[in-house]
N, C-alpha and C positions, 0 to 999 in steps of 0.2 A: 655210689660214686661221690655223693656229697656228704659232708660231715653231719652226723646226727645232731650236732649242736644246733643246727638250724631248726630242726623239729622241736628241740627243747626251747629255743628262743621264742618260737611262735606260740608254744603252749604257755610259757610264762607271760608273754604279751597279752594273750587272750584271757588268762586267769587273773592276772594282776597280782600274783602271789607265787613264790617259789614252792611253798608247800602244796598248794592246790595243783600246780603244774606237775609236781612229783607224783601226786595221787593219780592224776590222769594218765601219766606215762608209766606208772607202775615201777618207779624207781625211787630211791631215797631223796629227801630234801637236800642233804649235803652234796649228793651227786649232781643235782640240778644247779646248786649254787656254784660248785666247782666248774661245771661246764660253762656257765655264763661268765664267770670270772676269766676263764681261759679264752673265751670268744672275744670279750672286750679287750683283753691283752693282745690277742692276735690282730685284731682290727685297729688297735690303738685309738679306741674311741669309747666313750661311755654310752651304753644303750639304755640303762635303767637308772632311775633315782630310787635308792633304797630308803624306806622309812619304816616305822613301827607298824604301820597298817598294811604293808605290802610293798609293791613296786609300781612305779609309773614310768612310761616311756619318755626318753629324752627326744628332742627333735630328730637326732640321728637315728634313734631307735624306731621312731615312726616311719622314717624313710626306709630303714632296713627291712621292715616287714614286707614291703613290695618286692625288694630285691630277693629276699629269702624265698618267698613263694615262687618267684620266677626261676630261681636256681633249682629249687626242688622239682618244679614241673619239667624244666629242660632235662634234668638228670634222669628223671623217671621215664621220660619219652625216649631218651638215648638208651637207657637200660632195656626198655621194652623192645626196641629195634635190634640192639646188639644181642639180646638174649636169644634171638632166632638163630644166631650163628655160634653161640657158645658151645664148646666141645669139652668142657670140664665141669666137674662137680666137686665142691669142697665140703666135706662132712666135718661136723664138730666132733671133737673127742675130749671128754671131760668127765667129772665125777657124776654128772647127771645123765650121761649118754651111754646107754647100753648099746650093744651092736647085735641084739637079738634078731632084728629084722634085716638090718643092713648086711650082716655077714652072710645071710642066706640069699639075699636079693642081688648083691653086687656081682657075683660070678655070672648069673644069668643076664644081668643088664650089660655086662661087658661083652657077652656073646652077641647080644642084639646091637651093641654100639661099640664095635672094635676100636674106633678112633677116639672114643671118649676117655678123658683123663680123670681118674679118681684119686683124690688126695684127702688127707685129714689134717685138721688144725686143732692144736691143743687149746682148750678153753679153761680159764681160771676164774674169770669174772663174767657171770651170765647177764649182768646189766650192761656190759660193754662188749658185745659180740663183734669180733673183727669183721670188717666189711667184706672180706673175701669168702666168708662162710655162707654157703647156700642153704644148708639143711642140717637139722639136728634131730636125732632119734631120741624121744623121751616121752614120759607120761604127761598128760595135760595138766596144767596148773595156770592160774591167773598170774602168778609170778614165778620166776624172776624175769622171764622174757618180755620184751616190750611188744604189746599187741599191735602197735602201729607199724612195726618193722617186720613182724612175722605172722603168718597165718598157720593155724594148726589143722592138720589133716589126720583124722582118726583112722587107724588101720585095723586094730584088734582091741578087744577089751583085755585089760590086765587085772586078774582077780586080786582083791585085797587080802593080804596075808599078815600074819603076826610073826615078827622076828623076836627071838628071845635067847638068853644065854643057855649054853648046853647044860649048865648045872641047875637050871630052873626046874622045879617039880613038873611043870607042864611039858617039858621037853620030851618026856617019856611017851606022851600021847601022840598018836598018828595024826589025829585031827582034833582041833579045839572046838568047843561049843561056845556059844555066847555066854553062857553061865560060867564057863571056865575063867572068863575075864573079870568076874566079880572081885572087887577089892584090889585088883591089880593096878599098878601105875602104868598107864599106856600113853605113849607119845604118838600124837596124830597131827596131820597137817591141819592148820587153821581152816575152819569152814569157809572163811572169806577168800581163801586162796584155792582150796580144792575145787570149789565150784559146783559139784553135783552129787554130794554124798549125804544129803540131808536125812534121807531115810535111814542110813546106817548110823548116823550120829544119834538120831532119835532112839534107835534100839539100844545103843550103848548107854544112853542117859537113863533108860528105863531098867537097866540091870540092877538087881539088889542082892547083896550089898553093892553099893555104887562102885562103878569103875572110876578110878582116879585119873581123869584125863589131863594131859599136858599138851599144849599146842606149840607147834613150830611153824615158821613161815616158809622156809625153804629147806628141802631135804638136801643134806650134804654130809660130808664125813664128820663134821663137828657134831651134828645131831646124833650120829651113830656113836661117836666117842663119849658124848655126854650120857647117852643111854647106858652104855657099858659101865660108866662110872657110878651112876645112880641105880643100876640094876633094873631100869625100866624096860618094859616091852615096847616094841615099835610096830606101828601099823604102816605097811608099805605096799605098793604095787608089786606083784610077783616079778615083774620085769626088773626090779631093783634088788632082787635077792642077793646077787653076788656083791653088791655094794655094802652089805651088812656084815660081812665077815669080821669076826668069827661067830657072829650070831647064827643060829639055825632058824629056818623059816618054816612055819607050820600053816597048813590051810585051816580055814574056819568054816563051820557049817552054815554058811550063808552064800548068797549069790551076788554080793556086792563086788563091783569092779570099777576101775577107772579107765578112761580112754588112753590108749597108747598108740603112738604113731610118729609123725614127723612135723616139726616146725620148719616151714619154708620161708625164705626171705621174700618179701614183696618187692616188685612184682615177680611172680614165679617164672624163672627162665624155662624155655621150651624143653631143654634136656632134663631139668629137674622134674618138670611135669610128667615127662615120659617115665622117669623113675617111679614117681608116685603112681602113675597108671599101672605099672608093673606090680607094685606093692598091693594095690587094690584088687588086682585080678588074681594074685597068687593065693 
């Protein structure tokens, strides 16, 4: 209900720096600067004094801290109460959102909740999710979604696979071994973003001849296109296989997987929680 610029304002005020606030919010520094510029323009008042060492609050900025916290609290309380009566769920639809789970669960959910309205909203910028979006189906990652706006609920593990061109020599193999990746250029998500694949990374780093690792921060079509251009292999969750077309996806003889499930907007509305309950039971 309230504008996320208020959360950004409080983060900047606490950190005393746009870059530190950006790191805390898992968004880019330019995005933080842009939000604060827009907020000051909308309010027609200067909230920060910018300098080479960071930012300091103006008297208006100091006063606005109290108002921001009150607005956020009031909105969260209202959302919590109104969520009890919500009869609709808005799913995100975008390049990171498969419908592996949703397409299977929604028909059963509609049988259980015949009055519930299900709709989808196209997502292009995952750092600025429209306020009406309640839930996103995707693999867990520390970015690009803001952890202060969404909570992740793991439903199933998604095995990590290798995507490669159909013309690649390894494409003839039914399953790849770890040694097959030796000397290969492999695009993988940065360890600081993935969150829980240290053991896999350790194994990759120990392969000889060495696997040539290349790191990306956010999986998107640009990563796939770049890999196609450079003929690099891609390490992806199995759930994202369709997003790698025209690459083909091969299993690897390991047990590594990433968590796959739903990001739900906080606080989680009652109807959304019932959908999650169904997913966890299925």
